[in-house]
Structures are given as C-alpha cells and as structure tokens.
C-alpha positions in Angstrom: 112.4 122.4 107.3 109.5 123.8 109.3 107.7 127.0 108.7 106.1 129.1 111.3 106.8 132.4 110.0 105.2 135.6 111.8 102.1 134.2 113.3 103.9 132.1 115.8 106.3 135.3 117.1 103.2 137.8 117.2 101.3 134.9 119.3 104.4 134.7 121.5 103.2 138.6 122.5 99.8 137.9 123.0 98.4 136.8 126.3 98.5 133.2 125.4 101.9 131.6 124.5 101.7 128.6 122.1 103.5 125.6 122.7 105.0 125.9 118.9 106.9 129.1 119.9 108.8 127.3 122.6 112.5 126.8 122.3 113.2 123.0 121.4 114.4 120.7 124.1 116.8 117.7 123.3 115.4 114.1 123.9 118.3 112.5 125.3 118.1 108.5 124.0 121.0 106.3 124.1 122.3 105.7 120.4 121.6 102.0 120.5 118.2 102.2 122.1 114.7 102.7 120.1 112.6 105.7 121.0 108.9 105.6 121.6 106.6 108.7 120.9 104.4 108.7 124.1 100.9 109.7 122.4 101.1 107.8 119.3 103.0 104.4 120.4 105.5 104.8 117.1 108.6 103.6 117.5 111.6 104.9 115.9 115.1 102.4 116.0 118.5 103.4 116.2 118.9 103.1 112.4 116.0 103.4 109.6 117.0 102.3 106.1 120.8 102.2 107.1 120.8 105.9 108.5 122.0 106.3 112.1 119.4 108.4 114.3 121.0 111.5 115.4 119.2 114.4 117.4 115.8 114.1 118.7 114.0 117.5 119.6 110.9 118.5 121.1 109.6 122.2 120.4 106.5 121.7 122.6 108.1 120.3 125.8 105.3 117.6 125.7 106.0 115.9 122.7 103.7 117.7 120.5 105.8 118.5 117.9 109.0 116.4 117.6 112.0 116.4 114.9 114.4 113.4 114.4 117.2 113.6 112.5 119.0 110.5 110.6 122.0 110.7 108.7 123.1 114.1 110.1 125.8 115.8 107.9 125.6 112.7 105.2 125.1 113.1 101.6 121.7 111.7 102.0 119.4 113.7 105.2 116.5 112.7 106.7 114.2 114.3 109.0 111.1 112.7 110.4 108.2 115.0 112.2 105.7 113.8 114.3 102.8 116.4 115.5 99.6 117.0 116.1 98.0 119.6 114.1 95.0 121.7 114.9 93.2 120.3 111.6 93.6 117.1 110.6 94.0 116.6 106.8 97.0 114.8 105.3 96.2 116.0 101.8 95.9 119.9 103.1 99.6 119.6 105.0 100.9 117.5 102.1 100.2 120.5 99.9 101.5 122.8 102.4 104.7 120.9 102.9 105.1 120.5 98.9 104.6 124.6 98.6 107.8 125.1 100.9 109.9 122.7 98.8 108.7 124.4 95.4 109.1 127.9 96.7 112.9 127.1 98.1 114.6 128.6 95.3 117.5 129.5 97.4 118.5 126.0 98.2 116.8 124.1 95.0 116.2 126.5 92.3 113.4 125.7 90.0 111.9 122.3 91.4 110.2 119.8 89.2 107.9 116.9 90.6 109.5 113.8 89.4 106.2 112.3 89.1 102.6 112.6 90.6 101.9 112.3 94.1 101.2 108.6 95.2 98.7 107.5 98.0 99.6 104.6 99.9 98.8 103.0 103.3 101.5 102.8 105.7 101.8 99.2 107.9 98.9 98.3 109.6 96.5 100.6 108.0 93.6 99.5 105.8 93.3 102.9 103.5 95.9 104.6 101.2 95.5 107.6 103.4 99.7 108.6 103.1 100.9 110.7 100.3 104.5 110.4 98.9 106.2 112.3 96.2 109.7 113.2 95.0 111.5 116.2 93.3 114.3 117.0 91.2 116.0 120.3 92.3 117.1 122.9 89.5 120.2 124.1 91.3 122.9 123.3 93.7 124.4 119.7 94.9 121.1 117.8 95.9 120.2 115.2 93.0 117.0 114.6 94.6 114.3 115.6 97.8 111.4 113.8 98.7 107.9 114.2 101.0 106.1 111.9 102.7 102.9 112.5 105.0 101.0 110.0 106.7 98.0 110.5 109.2 98.2 108.5 112.6 95.0 109.4 114.6 95.0 112.9 115.5 98.6 112.9 114.7 100.7 113.4 111.2 103.9 111.7 110.8 106.1 113.8 108.1 109.2 112.5 106.4 111.7 114.8 104.5 114.4 113.6 102.9 116.9 115.5 100.3 120.1 113.6 98.6 123.1 114.7 97.2 123.6 110.8 95.8 120.6 109.4 95.1 118.6 110.0 92.0 114.6 110.5 92.2 114.0 106.9 91.4 116.5 105.9 93.9 115.3 108.7 96.9 111.7 107.2 95.9 112.8 103.5 96.7 114.8 105.0 99.9 111.5 106.7 101.3 109.8 103.3 101.1 112.6 102.0 103.0 112.4 104.6 105.4 108.5 104.2 106.3 109.1 100.6 106.4 111.8 101.1 108.8 109.5 103.0 111.5 107.5 100.6 113.8 104.2 101.8 113.6 101.4 100.9 116.1 99.5 97.6 115.6 96.0 99.4 115.4 95.9 102.9 113.3 92.6 104.9 113.2 90.8 104.5 110.0 91.3 107.4 107.4 89.9 108.0 103.7 92.3 107.4 101.1 94.3 110.7 100.2 93.5 112.7 97.8 96.2 115.5 96.5 94.2 119.0 96.8 92.8 120.5 93.8 92.5 123.8 92.9 89.1 125.6 93.8 86.8 126.4 90.6 85.9 129.6 92.2 86.5 132.3 94.7 84.6 133.6 97.9 83.0 137.5 97.8 85.8 138.9 100.0 85.0 142.5 101.4 87.8 144.7 101.0 86.3 147.0 103.7 85.8 144.2 106.4 87.2 145.4 109.9 87.3 143.7 113.3 84.3 144.6 115.6 85.1 145.7 118.8 85.6 142.6 121.5 82.2 141.1 122.8 82.4 138.9 126.2 79.4 137.0 124.7 81.2 136.4 121.3 84.4 135.3 123.5 82.6 132.8 125.6 80.9 131.4 122.9 83.5 131.0 120.6 85.7 129.2 123.8 82.9 127.1 124.7 82.4 125.6 121.2 86.0 124.7 120.9 85.9 123.1 124.5 82.5 121.3 123.1 84.5 119.8 120.2 87.3 118.8 122.4 85.2 117.4 125.1 83.5 115.1 122.5 86.8 113.1 121.6 88.5 113.4 125.0 87.9 109.8 125.8 88.9 108.5 122.6 92.7 107.6 122.6 94.9 108.1 119.7 94.9 105.5 117.3 91.3 103.9 118.6 88.3 103.9 115.8 85.6 105.7 116.2 82.0 103.9 116.3 80.6 106.4 113.9 83.7 108.8 112.9 82.5 112.1 111.4 83.3 112.2 107.3 86.5 114.4 106.9 86.2 117.2 104.8 87.5 117.7 101.2 89.6 120.5 101.0 90.4 122.5 97.6 93.2 125.5 97.7 92.1 129.0 96.7 94.8 131.0 94.7 98.4 130.4 94.6 100.4 129.3 97.9 102.9 131.3 99.4 105.4 130.5 102.0 103.2 132.2 104.6 100.2 130.5 104.3 97.8 128.5 102.0 94.1 129.2 101.7 91.7 126.2 101.8 87.8 125.7 101.4 85.7 122.8 101.5 84.0 123.8 98.2 80.7 122.7 99.5 78.8 126.1 99.7 80.4 127.3 103.2 81.0 130.8 103.5 84.3 130.4 105.2 87.9 129.3 104.7 91.1 128.1 106.5 94.8 129.6 106.2 97.1 126.6 106.9 100.0 128.6 108.1 103.5 127.7 107.2 103.6 123.5 107.3 103.8 122.6 111.0 100.1 122.1 112.0 98.9 126.1 112.6 95.8 127.1 111.2 93.6 130.6 111.0 89.9 129.8 110.4 87.3 132.3 109.3 83.5 131.5 108.9 79.9 132.9 110.0 79.5 133.6 113.5 76.5 132.1 115.4 73.7 134.4 115.1 72.5 134.1 118.7 70.1 137.2 119.2 72.0 139.5 116.5 70.9 140.0 113.4 74.3 140.4 112.1 77.1 138.8 114.1 79.7 138.9 111.3 82.4 136.2 111.1 84.4 134.4 113.6 88.2 134.5 113.5 90.1 131.9 115.3 93.4 130.3 115.4 94.4 126.7 116.2 97.5 125.8 117.8 98.9 122.4 118.2 98.2 123.0 122.0 95.2 124.9 122.1 92.8 127.2 120.3 92.4 131.1 120.3 89.3 133.1 119.7 89.7 136.4 118.3 87.4 139.5 118.0 84.7 139.0 115.0 84.8 140.8 111.7 82.0 142.3 110.6 82.4 141.2 106.9 84.2 138.7 105.3 87.9 139.4 105.2 90.2 138.4 102.5 92.8 135.9 103.8 95.5 138.6 103.9 93.4 141.0 106.2 92.7 137.8 108.3 96.2 137.0 108.9 97.4 140.6 109.3 94.5 140.7 112.0 96.0 137.9 113.8 99.4 139.6 114.1 98.1 142.7 115.1 94.9 141.8 117.7 95.0 140.0 120.8 92.9 137.2 121.4 89.5 137.4 123.5 89.7 134.1 124.8 91.3 130.5 124.2 90.8 126.9 125.3 93.4 124.4 125.9 92.9 121.3 123.8 91.8 118.3 125.8 90.3 120.6 128.5 87.4 122.2 129.2 89.2 125.3 130.7 88.5 128.4 129.2 90.9 131.6 129.7 89.3 135.1 128.9 91.8 137.6 127.8 89.6 140.8 127.5 
C-alpha cells in the first residue's frame, strides 16, 4: 500500500499540481500479453511465479508511478510498483516501506521481522543493490508479508507480497521467484551495494523559533535554477545507462523514530540539513543551508521533490525542526518550480 498523506493533498491546492496527486488511470493490456514499462525497458509477463497478472494502474498518466497487481483476491497477493523517486536511495525507500509495514497494526498487529534484511543483485546487475525482507504478522489471517526494493537507473522497483497460506520461509522463496520472473533490462546502471539505513548517532540543533521568511524573487529564481542545472546535467543520459564518472551516492542515516507521515534522514557527514521522505512513494522535503550570494544570513532552503517536478518554498530564517518544515509545506505556497528533465521555470510569486 502506498502512502502520500497530507502533503500530496496540500500540493493539489497549490499553484502546481503534482503527478502523484492525479487520479489513477488503467493501462489496458491483453491478459495473455506482456507489458513493457517504456522508460526502463522492464517487462512484466502475464504470469509471474505462477500468479496471474491483474490490474495495471498509472497514477501519473505518464508512467512515473505504476502499480501492477498479481493474484488479485487470492490467498497470496502481490503488488509491484515502478516509480521514479525524487531522491534515489534504495536503502532509504526500503526503510520507509518497512516503516509502513511495521506501523500497520490495524492490519498486521505487532509485526516482527523474520530475519535481517538481505541485499542481493537483480538479474543483469553486478552489485547487490536491492534489499529484501520478510515479516511475521502478529494479528489477523496473514501468515507472512514481505518487501523488495530494487534500483533501476533513476527508477525503483518495489514488490509487496502478503500471504494467508505461505509461512515466512515460503514467502521468502516466493519473492525470489517473483524477482526472477521479471524481465529486467539487459543493461542496468551501476549502483552501490545496498546497506540498510542505520540510526543517526546525533541530532541537529533545530531552532524552535525558526519561521518562514518573506518570499524573495532572487531566492525563488536561484532555487529553481539550481534544480534545473542538476536536471540539465543528466538529461542526455538514458535510463539504465552507466555514467563515465557517476557521482558517489550519499549514505543516509535515520534521525529519530519513523512515523507513517515521514522519516527524517541525514547524510551524517556534517551537512546541516536533512530530508523528509514522505510516505513511501518517492516524495521528499529537503531543508538545507541557503546559498549566501550577497546576503549575510540567507537562512535555510525549503523544497519539495516530486516524481515529476521540484518545488521551491520560502526560506526559513533558522534551521526548522522536521515537523515545522512539514507543516510549512502544507501551509505555504511554492515560490517557483521546475519540471524534471526541463529547463522551464515557473515563478509562483
């Protein structure tokens, strides 16, 4: 189950409607035909691991966030998601998806991991960049539930399975069959070996008096230009291609306890900023030191990364606590935005 919570609802009322807030549309494919995801080249057959394919739904209208059901209504239900997160980190989104499972007490009761998270390589990938884990529900008819998160270029592939018939060991094996049953692209971009996110060893000095500053045109333009420049750098790289000198991915730690709404993540390298991973479907809120320019104290930037665009909000005068940043996004309007993969800038002031 995907979780976006209040953020997507608030953004629906803003000057720019996000792709993930749109109504899902059905992708019609003959029951005996395979379906190919255009951007990644990943192919899903009519049956995987013995399960028949059912509904294929796209919440973005451009295949940025696709959900594929297998064995709908059966004792073992399987759902696959293909989406392009605003921030690529398989361990972070695995951590967020796991939090949703562990916190769904109304469905699973007290959930216990059946063992440690396992890193593995999907077909045609060199690194063990994917993560998998199975859990034991403490309530209800389910005997097991499981999760897989695998990177695919700029995209993530998530597998969720819950079973009323398979014990944890059997579901673990079945998840392996499901991953093997997916037709993965022949060439997959290199990724670091996945390591589950660990707790941060300290906390940032948040200021309870932090408040949003008055919208500033220079700040609005600068924030949008920085996003556009980052997109321009990678626009010529096709999904799945390996860069000659790819940037080193950040290793994230988790600050505090995860909640259903969001988790707080930091790079742990001294950077005075953080990311809120909202829900588990790829949306992020970023807070970090603003670019100084000619101002002595520009404050801290506040931005939202969607699957299809980036939104810039008014700066904070001091480092806000995560809850304050989250509430500001739901209260304020963006001052500028850029579409991912485009240099076009929209000013919302």
